[in-house]
mmCIF file of the N, C-alpha and C atoms, coordinates in Angstrom:
data_MODEL
# 
_entry.id   MODEL 
# 
loop_
_atom_site.group_PDB 
_atom_site.id 
_atom_site.type_symbol 
_atom_site.label_atom_id 
_atom_site.label_alt_id 
_atom_site.label_comp_id 
_atom_site.label_asym_id 
_atom_site.label_entity_id 
_atom_site.label_seq_id 
_atom_site.pdbx_PDB_ins_code 
_atom_site.Cartn_x 
_atom_site.Cartn_y 
_atom_site.Cartn_z 
_atom_site.occupancy 
_atom_site.B_iso_or_equiv 
_atom_site.pdbx_formal_charge 
_atom_site.auth_seq_id 
_atom_site.auth_comp_id 
_atom_site.auth_asym_id 
_atom_site.auth_atom_id 
_atom_site.pdbx_PDB_model_num 
ATOM 1   N N  . UNK A 1 1  ? 0.841   -1.177 0.000   1.00 0.00 ? 1  UNK A N  1 
ATOM 2   C CA . UNK A 1 1  ? 0.000   0.000  0.000   1.00 0.00 ? 1  UNK A CA 1 
ATOM 3   C C  . UNK A 1 1  ? 0.885   1.239  0.000   1.00 0.00 ? 1  UNK A C  1 
ATOM 4   N N  . UNK A 1 2  ? 0.546   2.185  -0.843  1.00 0.00 ? 2  UNK A N  1 
ATOM 5   C CA . UNK A 1 2  ? 1.270   3.450  -0.940  1.00 0.00 ? 2  UNK A CA 1 
ATOM 6   C C  . UNK A 1 2  ? 0.378   4.548  -0.379  1.00 0.00 ? 2  UNK A C  1 
ATOM 7   N N  . UNK A 1 3  ? 0.935   5.395  0.491   1.00 0.00 ? 3  UNK A N  1 
ATOM 8   C CA . UNK A 1 3  ? 0.187   6.514  1.062   1.00 0.00 ? 3  UNK A CA 1 
ATOM 9   C C  . UNK A 1 3  ? 0.902   7.810  0.710   1.00 0.00 ? 3  UNK A C  1 
ATOM 10  N N  . UNK A 1 4  ? 0.149   8.767  0.170   1.00 0.00 ? 4  UNK A N  1 
ATOM 11  C CA . UNK A 1 4  ? 0.709   10.064 -0.225  1.00 0.00 ? 4  UNK A CA 1 
ATOM 12  C C  . UNK A 1 4  ? -0.230  11.184 0.199   1.00 0.00 ? 4  UNK A C  1 
ATOM 13  N N  . UNK A 1 5  ? 0.317   12.370 0.395   1.00 0.00 ? 5  UNK A N  1 
ATOM 14  C CA . UNK A 1 5  ? -0.464  13.571 0.685   1.00 0.00 ? 5  UNK A CA 1 
ATOM 15  C C  . UNK A 1 5  ? -0.527  14.403 -0.599  1.00 0.00 ? 5  UNK A C  1 
ATOM 16  N N  . UNK A 1 6  ? -1.742  14.814 -0.983  1.00 0.00 ? 6  UNK A N  1 
ATOM 17  C CA . UNK A 1 6  ? -1.897  15.627 -2.188  1.00 0.00 ? 6  UNK A CA 1 
ATOM 18  C C  . UNK A 1 6  ? -2.794  16.822 -1.895  1.00 0.00 ? 6  UNK A C  1 
ATOM 19  N N  . UNK A 1 7  ? -2.798  17.759 -2.832  1.00 0.00 ? 7  UNK A N  1 
ATOM 20  C CA . UNK A 1 7  ? -3.667  18.935 -2.765  1.00 0.00 ? 7  UNK A CA 1 
ATOM 21  C C  . UNK A 1 7  ? -4.250  19.149 -4.151  1.00 0.00 ? 7  UNK A C  1 
ATOM 22  N N  . UNK A 1 8  ? -5.571  19.129 -4.240  1.00 0.00 ? 8  UNK A N  1 
ATOM 23  C CA . UNK A 1 8  ? -6.267  19.365 -5.503  1.00 0.00 ? 8  UNK A CA 1 
ATOM 24  C C  . UNK A 1 8  ? -6.901  20.749 -5.416  1.00 0.00 ? 8  UNK A C  1 
ATOM 25  N N  . UNK A 1 9  ? -6.403  21.692 -6.228  1.00 0.00 ? 9  UNK A N  1 
ATOM 26  C CA . UNK A 1 9  ? -6.814  23.084 -6.089  1.00 0.00 ? 9  UNK A CA 1 
ATOM 27  C C  . UNK A 1 9  ? -7.990  23.486 -6.967  1.00 0.00 ? 9  UNK A C  1 
ATOM 28  N N  . UNK A 1 10 ? -8.195  22.811 -8.078  1.00 0.00 ? 10 UNK A N  1 
ATOM 29  C CA . UNK A 1 10 ? -9.231  23.225 -9.024  1.00 0.00 ? 10 UNK A CA 1 
ATOM 30  C C  . UNK A 1 10 ? -10.026 22.014 -9.494  1.00 0.00 ? 10 UNK A C  1 
ATOM 31  N N  . UNK A 1 11 ? -11.177 22.280 -10.055 1.00 0.00 ? 11 UNK A N  1 
ATOM 32  C CA . UNK A 1 11 ? -12.020 21.210 -10.592 1.00 0.00 ? 11 UNK A CA 1 
ATOM 33  C C  . UNK A 1 11 ? -11.290 20.430 -11.675 1.00 0.00 ? 11 UNK A C  1 
ATOM 34  N N  . UNK A 1 12 ? -10.489 21.122 -12.471 1.00 0.00 ? 12 UNK A N  1 
ATOM 35  C CA . UNK A 1 12 ? -9.722  20.461 -13.531 1.00 0.00 ? 12 UNK A CA 1 
ATOM 36  C C  . UNK A 1 12 ? -8.712  19.486 -12.936 1.00 0.00 ? 12 UNK A C  1 
ATOM 37  N N  . UNK A 1 13 ? -8.129  19.835 -11.784 1.00 0.00 ? 13 UNK A N  1 
ATOM 38  C CA . UNK A 1 13 ? -7.190  18.942 -11.104 1.00 0.00 ? 13 UNK A CA 1 
ATOM 39  C C  . UNK A 1 13 ? -7.902  17.669 -10.654 1.00 0.00 ? 13 UNK A C  1 
ATOM 40  N N  . UNK A 1 14 ? -9.098  17.828 -10.102 1.00 0.00 ? 14 UNK A N  1 
ATOM 41  C CA . UNK A 1 14 ? -9.884  16.680 -9.640  1.00 0.00 ? 14 UNK A CA 1 
ATOM 42  C C  . UNK A 1 14 ? -10.218 15.781 -10.821 1.00 0.00 ? 14 UNK A C  1 
ATOM 43  N N  . UNK A 1 15 ? -10.628 16.391 -11.923 1.00 0.00 ? 15 UNK A N  1 
ATOM 44  C CA . UNK A 1 15 ? -10.998 15.611 -13.106 1.00 0.00 ? 15 UNK A CA 1 
ATOM 45  C C  . UNK A 1 15 ? -9.808  14.821 -13.641 1.00 0.00 ? 15 UNK A C  1 
ATOM 46  N N  . UNK A 1 16 ? -8.640  15.448 -13.715 1.00 0.00 ? 16 UNK A N  1 
ATOM 47  C CA . UNK A 1 16 ? -7.433  14.756 -14.180 1.00 0.00 ? 16 UNK A CA 1 
ATOM 48  C C  . UNK A 1 16 ? -7.081  13.603 -13.238 1.00 0.00 ? 16 UNK A C  1 
ATOM 49  N N  . UNK A 1 17 ? -7.145  13.856 -11.937 1.00 0.00 ? 17 UNK A N  1 
ATOM 50  C CA . UNK A 1 17 ? -6.825  12.841 -10.937 1.00 0.00 ? 17 UNK A CA 1 
ATOM 51  C C  . UNK A 1 17 ? -7.767  11.642 -11.059 1.00 0.00 ? 17 UNK A C  1 
ATOM 52  N N  . UNK A 1 18 ? -9.072  11.893 -11.152 1.00 0.00 ? 18 UNK A N  1 
ATOM 53  C CA . UNK A 1 18 ? -10.066 10.821 -11.233 1.00 0.00 ? 18 UNK A CA 1 
ATOM 54  C C  . UNK A 1 18 ? -9.911  10.038 -12.540 1.00 0.00 ? 18 UNK A C  1 
ATOM 55  N N  . UNK A 1 19 ? -9.659  10.728 -13.642 1.00 0.00 ? 19 UNK A N  1 
ATOM 56  C CA . UNK A 1 19 ? -9.481  10.044 -14.933 1.00 0.00 ? 19 UNK A CA 1 
ATOM 57  C C  . UNK A 1 19 ? -8.318  9.059  -14.882 1.00 0.00 ? 19 UNK A C  1 
ATOM 58  N N  . UNK A 1 20 ? -7.214  9.454  -14.269 1.00 0.00 ? 20 UNK A N  1 
ATOM 59  C CA . UNK A 1 20 ? -6.060  8.557  -14.165 1.00 0.00 ? 20 UNK A CA 1 
ATOM 60  C C  . UNK A 1 20 ? -6.317  7.441  -13.157 1.00 0.00 ? 20 UNK A C  1 
ATOM 61  N N  . UNK A 1 21 ? -7.004  7.749  -12.058 1.00 0.00 ? 21 UNK A N  1 
ATOM 62  C CA . UNK A 1 21 ? -7.323  6.729  -11.055 1.00 0.00 ? 21 UNK A CA 1 
ATOM 63  C C  . UNK A 1 21 ? -8.234  5.665  -11.657 1.00 0.00 ? 21 UNK A C  1 
ATOM 64  N N  . UNK A 1 22 ? -9.158  6.070  -12.509 1.00 0.00 ? 22 UNK A N  1 
ATOM 65  C CA . UNK A 1 22 ? -10.108 5.135  -13.111 1.00 0.00 ? 22 UNK A CA 1 
ATOM 66  C C  . UNK A 1 22 ? -9.413  4.125  -14.019 1.00 0.00 ? 22 UNK A C  1 
ATOM 67  N N  . UNK A 1 23 ? -8.243  4.457  -14.513 1.00 0.00 ? 23 UNK A N  1 
ATOM 68  C CA . UNK A 1 23 ? -7.492  3.556  -15.390 1.00 0.00 ? 23 UNK A CA 1 
ATOM 69  C C  . UNK A 1 23 ? -6.767  2.456  -14.611 1.00 0.00 ? 23 UNK A C  1 
ATOM 70  N N  . UNK A 1 24 ? -6.686  2.605  -13.298 1.00 0.00 ? 24 UNK A N  1 
ATOM 71  C CA . UNK A 1 24 ? -5.969  1.640  -12.465 1.00 0.00 ? 24 UNK A CA 1 
ATOM 72  C C  . UNK A 1 24 ? -6.876  0.459  -12.122 1.00 0.00 ? 24 UNK A C  1 
ATOM 73  N N  . UNK A 1 25 ? -6.295  -0.733 -12.092 1.00 0.00 ? 25 UNK A N  1 
ATOM 74  C CA . UNK A 1 25 ? -7.075  -1.938 -11.807 1.00 0.00 ? 25 UNK A CA 1 
ATOM 75  C C  . UNK A 1 25 ? -7.205  -2.214 -10.304 1.00 0.00 ? 25 UNK A C  1 
ATOM 76  N N  . UNK A 1 26 ? -6.531  -1.450 -9.473  1.00 0.00 ? 26 UNK A N  1 
ATOM 77  C CA . UNK A 1 26 ? -6.557  -1.640 -8.021  1.00 0.00 ? 26 UNK A CA 1 
ATOM 78  C C  . UNK A 1 26 ? -7.377  -0.537 -7.355  1.00 0.00 ? 26 UNK A C  1 
ATOM 79  N N  . UNK A 1 27 ? -7.703  -0.741 -6.081  1.00 0.00 ? 27 UNK A N  1 
ATOM 80  C CA . UNK A 1 27 ? -8.487  0.243  -5.335  1.00 0.00 ? 27 UNK A CA 1 
ATOM 81  C C  . UNK A 1 27 ? -7.623  1.416  -4.910  1.00 0.00 ? 27 UNK A C  1 
ATOM 82  N N  . UNK A 1 28 ? -8.234  2.600  -4.927  1.00 0.00 ? 28 UNK A N  1 
ATOM 83  C CA . UNK A 1 28 ? -7.575  3.821  -4.477  1.00 0.00 ? 28 UNK A CA 1 
ATOM 84  C C  . UNK A 1 28 ? -8.580  4.579  -3.623  1.00 0.00 ? 28 UNK A C  1 
ATOM 85  N N  . UNK A 1 29 ? -8.177  4.938  -2.406  1.00 0.00 ? 29 UNK A N  1 
ATOM 86  C CA . UNK A 1 29 ? -9.026  5.716  -1.505  1.00 0.00 ? 29 UNK A CA 1 
ATOM 87  C C  . UNK A 1 29 ? -8.409  7.082  -1.294  1.00 0.00 ? 29 UNK A C  1 
ATOM 88  N N  . UNK A 1 30 ? -9.261  8.057  -1.077  1.00 0.00 ? 30 UNK A N  1 
ATOM 89  C CA . UNK A 1 30 ? -8.803  9.410  -0.766  1.00 0.00 ? 30 UNK A CA 1 
ATOM 90  C C  . UNK A 1 30 ? -9.542  9.847  0.489   1.00 0.00 ? 30 UNK A C  1 
ATOM 91  N N  . UNK A 1 31 ? -8.836  10.469 1.431   1.00 0.00 ? 31 UNK A N  1 
ATOM 92  C CA . UNK A 1 31 ? -9.469  10.759 2.721   1.00 0.00 ? 31 UNK A CA 1 
ATOM 93  C C  . UNK A 1 31 ? -8.891  11.991 3.389   1.00 0.00 ? 31 UNK A C  1 
ATOM 94  N N  . UNK A 1 32 ? -9.661  12.508 4.343   1.00 0.00 ? 32 UNK A N  1 
ATOM 95  C CA . UNK A 1 32 ? -9.180  13.455 5.349   1.00 0.00 ? 32 UNK A CA 1 
ATOM 96  C C  . UNK A 1 32 ? -10.048 13.259 6.574   1.00 0.00 ? 32 UNK A C  1 
ATOM 97  N N  . UNK A 1 33 ? -9.471  13.481 7.745   1.00 0.00 ? 33 UNK A N  1 
ATOM 98  C CA . UNK A 1 33 ? -10.142 13.180 9.014   1.00 0.00 ? 33 UNK A CA 1 
ATOM 99  C C  . UNK A 1 33 ? -10.715 11.765 8.960   1.00 0.00 ? 33 UNK A C  1 
ATOM 100 N N  . UNK A 1 34 ? -12.019 11.610 9.132   1.00 0.00 ? 34 UNK A N  1 
ATOM 101 C CA . UNK A 1 34 ? -12.641 10.283 9.128   1.00 0.00 ? 34 UNK A CA 1 
ATOM 102 C C  . UNK A 1 34 ? -13.394 9.994  7.835   1.00 0.00 ? 34 UNK A C  1 
ATOM 103 N N  . UNK A 1 35 ? -13.316 10.878 6.879   1.00 0.00 ? 35 UNK A N  1 
ATOM 104 C CA . UNK A 1 35 ? -14.049 10.716 5.625   1.00 0.00 ? 35 UNK A CA 1 
ATOM 105 C C  . UNK A 1 35 ? -13.170 9.989  4.622   1.00 0.00 ? 35 UNK A C  1 
ATOM 106 N N  . UNK A 1 36 ? -13.677 8.870  4.076   1.00 0.00 ? 36 UNK A N  1 
ATOM 107 C CA . UNK A 1 36 ? -12.946 8.096  3.082   1.00 0.00 ? 36 UNK A CA 1 
ATOM 108 C C  . UNK A 1 36 ? -13.829 7.969  1.845   1.00 0.00 ? 36 UNK A C  1 
ATOM 109 N N  . UNK A 1 37 ? -13.276 8.339  0.692   1.00 0.00 ? 37 UNK A N  1 
ATOM 110 C CA . UNK A 1 37 ? -14.009 8.332  -0.579  1.00 0.00 ? 37 UNK A CA 1 
ATOM 111 C C  . UNK A 1 37 ? -13.220 7.497  -1.582  1.00 0.00 ? 37 UNK A C  1 
ATOM 112 N N  . UNK A 1 38 ? -13.936 6.826  -2.461  1.00 0.00 ? 38 UNK A N  1 
ATOM 113 C CA . UNK A 1 38 ? -13.306 6.117  -3.577  1.00 0.00 ? 38 UNK A CA 1 
ATOM 114 C C  . UNK A 1 38 ? -12.700 7.167  -4.509  1.00 0.00 ? 38 UNK A C  1 
ATOM 115 N N  . UNK A 1 39 ? -11.411 7.070  -4.778  1.00 0.00 ? 39 UNK A N  1 
ATOM 116 C CA . UNK A 1 39 ? -10.725 8.066  -5.601  1.00 0.00 ? 39 UNK A CA 1 
ATOM 117 C C  . UNK A 1 39 ? -11.156 8.022  -7.063  1.00 0.00 ? 39 UNK A C  1 
ATOM 118 N N  . UNK A 1 40 ? -11.928 7.032  -7.447  1.00 0.00 ? 40 UNK A N  1 
ATOM 119 C CA . UNK A 1 40 ? -12.413 6.936  -8.825  1.00 0.00 ? 40 UNK A CA 1 
ATOM 120 C C  . UNK A 1 40 ? -13.774 7.612  -8.982  1.00 0.00 ? 40 UNK A C  1 
ATOM 121 N N  . UNK A 1 41 ? -14.272 8.245  -7.918  1.00 0.00 ? 41 UNK A N  1 
ATOM 122 C CA . UNK A 1 41 ? -15.575 8.904  -7.918  1.00 0.00 ? 41 UNK A CA 1 
ATOM 123 C C  . UNK A 1 41 ? -15.404 10.424 -8.015  1.00 0.00 ? 41 UNK A C  1 
ATOM 124 N N  . UNK A 1 42 ? -15.735 10.970 -9.172  1.00 0.00 ? 42 UNK A N  1 
ATOM 125 C CA . UNK A 1 42 ? -15.611 12.412 -9.382  1.00 0.00 ? 42 UNK A CA 1 
ATOM 126 C C  . UNK A 1 42 ? -16.494 13.189 -8.409  1.00 0.00 ? 42 UNK A C  1 
ATOM 127 N N  . UNK A 1 43 ? -17.758 12.797 -8.303  1.00 0.00 ? 43 UNK A N  1 
ATOM 128 C CA . UNK A 1 43 ? -18.670 13.502 -7.397  1.00 0.00 ? 43 UNK A CA 1 
ATOM 129 C C  . UNK A 1 43 ? -18.252 13.343 -5.940  1.00 0.00 ? 43 UNK A C  1 
ATOM 130 N N  . UNK A 1 44 ? -17.726 12.172 -5.595  1.00 0.00 ? 44 UNK A N  1 
ATOM 131 C CA . UNK A 1 44 ? -17.264 11.957 -4.230  1.00 0.00 ? 44 UNK A CA 1 
ATOM 132 C C  . UNK A 1 44 ? -16.151 12.910 -3.853  1.00 0.00 ? 44 UNK A C  1 
ATOM 133 N N  . UNK A 1 45 ? -15.171 13.064 -4.729  1.00 0.00 ? 45 UNK A N  1 
ATOM 134 C CA . UNK A 1 45 ? -14.046 13.954 -4.432  1.00 0.00 ? 45 UNK A CA 1 
ATOM 135 C C  . UNK A 1 45 ? -14.486 15.409 -4.450  1.00 0.00 ? 45 UNK A C  1 
ATOM 136 N N  . UNK A 1 46 ? -15.358 15.775 -5.394  1.00 0.00 ? 46 UNK A N  1 
ATOM 137 C CA . UNK A 1 46 ? -15.836 17.160 -5.437  1.00 0.00 ? 46 UNK A CA 1 
ATOM 138 C C  . UNK A 1 46 ? -16.647 17.522 -4.198  1.00 0.00 ? 46 UNK A C  1 
ATOM 139 N N  . UNK A 1 47 ? -17.220 16.527 -3.514  1.00 0.00 ? 47 UNK A N  1 
ATOM 140 C CA . UNK A 1 47 ? -17.985 16.799 -2.295  1.00 0.00 ? 47 UNK A CA 1 
ATOM 141 C C  . UNK A 1 47 ? -17.078 17.003 -1.081  1.00 0.00 ? 47 UNK A C  1 
ATOM 142 N N  . UNK A 1 48 ? -15.788 16.731 -1.238  1.00 0.00 ? 48 UNK A N  1 
ATOM 143 C CA . UNK A 1 48 ? -14.841 16.885 -0.128  1.00 0.00 ? 48 UNK A CA 1 
ATOM 144 C C  . UNK A 1 48 ? -14.405 18.342 -0.006  1.00 0.00 ? 48 UNK A C  1 
ATOM 145 N N  . UNK A 1 49 ? -13.798 18.662 1.118   1.00 0.00 ? 49 UNK A N  1 
ATOM 146 C CA . UNK A 1 49 ? -13.242 19.996 1.350   1.00 0.00 ? 49 UNK A CA 1 
ATOM 147 C C  . UNK A 1 49 ? -11.885 20.066 0.658   1.00 0.00 ? 49 UNK A C  1 
ATOM 148 N N  . UNK A 1 50 ? -11.842 20.671 -0.525  1.00 0.00 ? 50 UNK A N  1 
ATOM 149 C CA . UNK A 1 50 ? -10.610 20.691 -1.309  1.00 0.00 ? 50 UNK A CA 1 
ATOM 150 C C  . UNK A 1 50 ? -9.587  21.714 -0.814  1.00 0.00 ? 50 UNK A C  1 
ATOM 151 N N  . UNK A 1 51 ? -9.917  22.457 0.248   1.00 0.00 ? 51 UNK A N  1 
ATOM 152 C CA . UNK A 1 51 ? -8.926  23.373 0.822   1.00 0.00 ? 51 UNK A CA 1 
ATOM 153 C C  . UNK A 1 51 ? -7.952  22.625 1.726   1.00 0.00 ? 51 UNK A C  1 
ATOM 154 N N  . UNK A 1 52 ? -8.248  21.367 2.003   1.00 0.00 ? 52 UNK A N  1 
ATOM 155 C CA . UNK A 1 52 ? -7.407  20.549 2.889   1.00 0.00 ? 52 UNK A CA 1 
ATOM 156 C C  . UNK A 1 52 ? -6.422  19.697 2.089   1.00 0.00 ? 52 UNK A C  1 
ATOM 157 N N  . UNK A 1 53 ? -5.381  19.261 2.787   1.00 0.00 ? 53 UNK A N  1 
ATOM 158 C CA . UNK A 1 53 ? -4.501  18.245 2.220   1.00 0.00 ? 53 UNK A CA 1 
ATOM 159 C C  . UNK A 1 53 ? -5.228  16.917 2.318   1.00 0.00 ? 53 UNK A C  1 
ATOM 160 N N  . UNK A 1 54 ? -5.192  16.143 1.258   1.00 0.00 ? 54 UNK A N  1 
ATOM 161 C CA . UNK A 1 54 ? -5.897  14.874 1.205   1.00 0.00 ? 54 UNK A CA 1 
ATOM 162 C C  . UNK A 1 54 ? -4.898  13.726 1.235   1.00 0.00 ? 54 UNK A C  1 
ATOM 163 N N  . UNK A 1 55 ? -5.280  12.635 1.855   1.00 0.00 ? 55 UNK A N  1 
ATOM 164 C CA . UNK A 1 55 ? -4.436  11.445 1.928   1.00 0.00 ? 55 UNK A CA 1 
ATOM 165 C C  . UNK A 1 55 ? -4.920  10.438 0.899   1.00 0.00 ? 55 UNK A C  1 
ATOM 166 N N  . UNK A 1 56 ? -4.012  9.976  0.040   1.00 0.00 ? 56 UNK A N  1 
ATOM 167 C CA . UNK A 1 56 ? -4.338  8.981  -0.978  1.00 0.00 ? 56 UNK A CA 1 
ATOM 168 C C  . UNK A 1 56 ? -3.697  7.663  -0.567  1.00 0.00 ? 56 UNK A C  1 
ATOM 169 N N  . UNK A 1 57 ? -4.500  6.587  -0.590  1.00 0.00 ? 57 UNK A N  1 
ATOM 170 C CA . UNK A 1 57 ? -3.993  5.239  -0.310  1.00 0.00 ? 57 UNK A CA 1 
ATOM 171 C C  . UNK A 1 57 ? -4.228  4.381  -1.538  1.00 0.00 ? 57 UNK A C  1 
ATOM 172 N N  . UNK A 1 58 ? -3.149  3.886  -2.118  1.00 0.00 ? 58 UNK A N  1 
ATOM 173 C CA . UNK A 1 58 ? -3.225  3.022  -3.299  1.00 0.00 ? 58 UNK A CA 1 
ATOM 174 C C  . UNK A 1 58 ? -2.934  1.591  -2.869  1.00 0.00 ? 58 UNK A C  1 
ATOM 175 N N  . UNK A 1 59 ? -3.775  0.672  -3.289  1.00 0.00 ? 59 UNK A N  1 
ATOM 176 C CA . UNK A 1 59 ? -3.614  -0.740 -2.948  1.00 0.00 ? 59 UNK A CA 1 
ATOM 177 C C  . UNK A 1 59 ? -3.051  -1.505 -4.138  1.00 0.00 ? 59 UNK A C  1 
ATOM 178 N N  . UNK A 1 60 ? -2.110  -0.879 -4.811  1.00 0.00 ? 60 UNK A N  1 
ATOM 179 C CA . UNK A 1 60 ? -1.435  -1.432 -5.974  1.00 0.00 ? 60 UNK A CA 1 
ATOM 180 C C  . UNK A 1 60 ? -0.462  -0.367 -6.452  1.00 0.00 ? 60 UNK A C  1 
ATOM 181 N N  . UNK A 1 61 ? 0.139   -0.584 -7.608  1.00 0.00 ? 61 UNK A N  1 
ATOM 182 C CA . UNK A 1 61 ? 1.100   0.403  -8.099  1.00 0.00 ? 61 UNK A CA 1 
ATOM 183 C C  . UNK A 1 61 ? 1.011   0.538  -9.608  1.00 0.00 ? 61 UNK A C  1 
ATOM 184 N N  . UNK A 1 62 ? 1.077   1.795  -10.050 1.00 0.00 ? 62 UNK A N  1 
ATOM 185 C CA . UNK A 1 62 ? 1.082   2.128  -11.466 1.00 0.00 ? 62 UNK A CA 1 
ATOM 186 C C  . UNK A 1 62 ? 2.030   3.307  -11.653 1.00 0.00 ? 62 UNK A C  1 
ATOM 187 N N  . UNK A 1 63 ? 2.996   3.154  -12.526 1.00 0.00 ? 63 UNK A N  1 
ATOM 188 C CA . UNK A 1 63 ? 3.967   4.236  -12.755 1.00 0.00 ? 63 UNK A CA 1 
ATOM 189 C C  . UNK A 1 63 ? 3.273   5.493  -13.273 1.00 0.00 ? 63 UNK A C  1 
ATOM 190 N N  . UNK A 1 64 ? 2.299   5.314  -14.155 1.00 0.00 ? 64 UNK A N  1 
ATOM 191 C CA . UNK A 1 64 ? 1.597   6.463  -14.721 1.00 0.00 ? 64 UNK A CA 1 
ATOM 192 C C  . UNK A 1 64 ? 0.804   7.203  -13.636 1.00 0.00 ? 64 UNK A C  1 
ATOM 193 N N  . UNK A 1 65 ? 0.130   6.453  -12.770 1.00 0.00 ? 65 UNK A N  1 
ATOM 194 C CA . UNK A 1 65 ? -0.630  7.090  -11.696 1.00 0.00 ? 65 UNK A CA 1 
ATOM 195 C C  . UNK A 1 65 ? 0.303   7.735  -10.681 1.00 0.00 ? 65 UNK A C  1 
ATOM 196 N N  . UNK A 1 66 ? 1.472   7.140  -10.437 1.00 0.00 ? 66 UNK A N  1 
ATOM 197 C CA . UNK A 1 66 ? 2.454   7.753  -9.537  1.00 0.00 ? 66 UNK A CA 1 
ATOM 198 C C  . UNK A 1 66 ? 2.887   9.125  -10.039 1.00 0.00 ? 66 UNK A C  1 
ATOM 199 N N  . UNK A 1 67 ? 3.002   9.289  -11.355 1.00 0.00 ? 67 UNK A N  1 
ATOM 200 C CA . UNK A 1 67 ? 3.363   10.592 -11.927 1.00 0.00 ? 67 UNK A CA 1 
ATOM 201 C C  . UNK A 1 67 ? 2.275   11.621 -11.673 1.00 0.00 ? 67 UNK A C  1 
ATOM 202 N N  . UNK A 1 68 ? 1.013   11.195 -11.747 1.00 0.00 ? 68 UNK A N  1 
ATOM 203 C CA . UNK A 1 68 ? -0.097  12.103 -11.453 1.00 0.00 ? 68 UNK A CA 1 
ATOM 204 C C  . UNK A 1 68 ? -0.063  12.507 -9.979  1.00 0.00 ? 68 UNK A C  1 
ATOM 205 N N  . UNK A 1 69 ? 0.192   11.553 -9.101  1.00 0.00 ? 69 UNK A N  1 
ATOM 206 C CA . UNK A 1 69 ? 0.284   11.877 -7.677  1.00 0.00 ? 69 UNK A CA 1 
ATOM 207 C C  . UNK A 1 69 ? 1.462   12.812 -7.412  1.00 0.00 ? 69 UNK A C  1 
ATOM 208 N N  . UNK A 1 70 ? 2.573   12.615 -8.114  1.00 0.00 ? 70 UNK A N  1 
ATOM 209 C CA . UNK A 1 70 ? 3.721   13.518 -7.962  1.00 0.00 ? 70 UNK A CA 1 
ATOM 210 C C  . UNK A 1 70 ? 3.341   14.948 -8.317  1.00 0.00 ? 70 UNK A C  1 
ATOM 211 N N  . UNK A 1 71 ? 2.517   15.086 -9.344  1.00 0.00 ? 71 UNK A N  1 
ATOM 212 C CA . UNK A 1 71 ? 2.110   16.410 -9.804  1.00 0.00 ? 71 UNK A CA 1 
ATOM 213 C C  . UNK A 1 71 ? 1.336   17.171 -8.721  1.00 0.00 ? 71 UNK A C  1 
ATOM 214 N N  . UNK A 1 72 ? 0.510   16.450 -7.959  1.00 0.00 ? 72 UNK A N  1 
ATOM 215 C CA . UNK A 1 72 ? -0.329  17.087 -6.939  1.00 0.00 ? 72 UNK A CA 1 
ATOM 216 C C  . UNK A 1 72 ? 0.210   16.897 -5.517  1.00 0.00 ? 72 UNK A C  1 
ATOM 217 N N  . UNK A 1 73 ? 1.383   16.338 -5.376  1.00 0.00 ? 73 UNK A N  1 
ATOM 218 C CA . UNK A 1 73 ? 1.946   16.034 -4.055  1.00 0.00 ? 73 UNK A CA 1 
ATOM 219 C C  . UNK A 1 73 ? 2.227   17.321 -3.264  1.00 0.00 ? 73 UNK A C  1 
ATOM 220 N N  . UNK A 1 74 ? 2.031   17.204 -1.959  1.00 0.00 ? 74 UNK A N  1 
ATOM 221 C CA . UNK A 1 74 ? 2.353   18.293 -1.047  1.00 0.00 ? 74 UNK A CA 1 
ATOM 222 C C  . UNK A 1 74 ? 3.815   18.128 -0.659  1.00 0.00 ? 74 UNK A C  1 
ATOM 223 N N  . UNK A 1 75 ? 4.575   19.193 -0.777  1.00 0.00 ? 75 UNK A N  1 
ATOM 224 C CA . UNK A 1 75 ? 6.019   19.123 -0.521  1.00 0.00 ? 75 UNK A CA 1 
ATOM 225 C C  . UNK A 1 75 ? 6.349   18.929 0.932   1.00 0.00 ? 75 UNK A C  1 
# 
């Protein structure tokens, strides 16, 4: 399992993130506090508080998806 912290600032960022997550054959969760959402759900992520840093948990690995996470990673 891979855990990363990301920040999605705009709707376009969320859309790009979800599109790449949907291509993965493994489960991906995105969360903050006690709220956990399927990272492949556009409406689910848009319903979250995007002003916060979000935690992504990947239950598999994809080099292409890792590049997307790098793009939105919190330093």
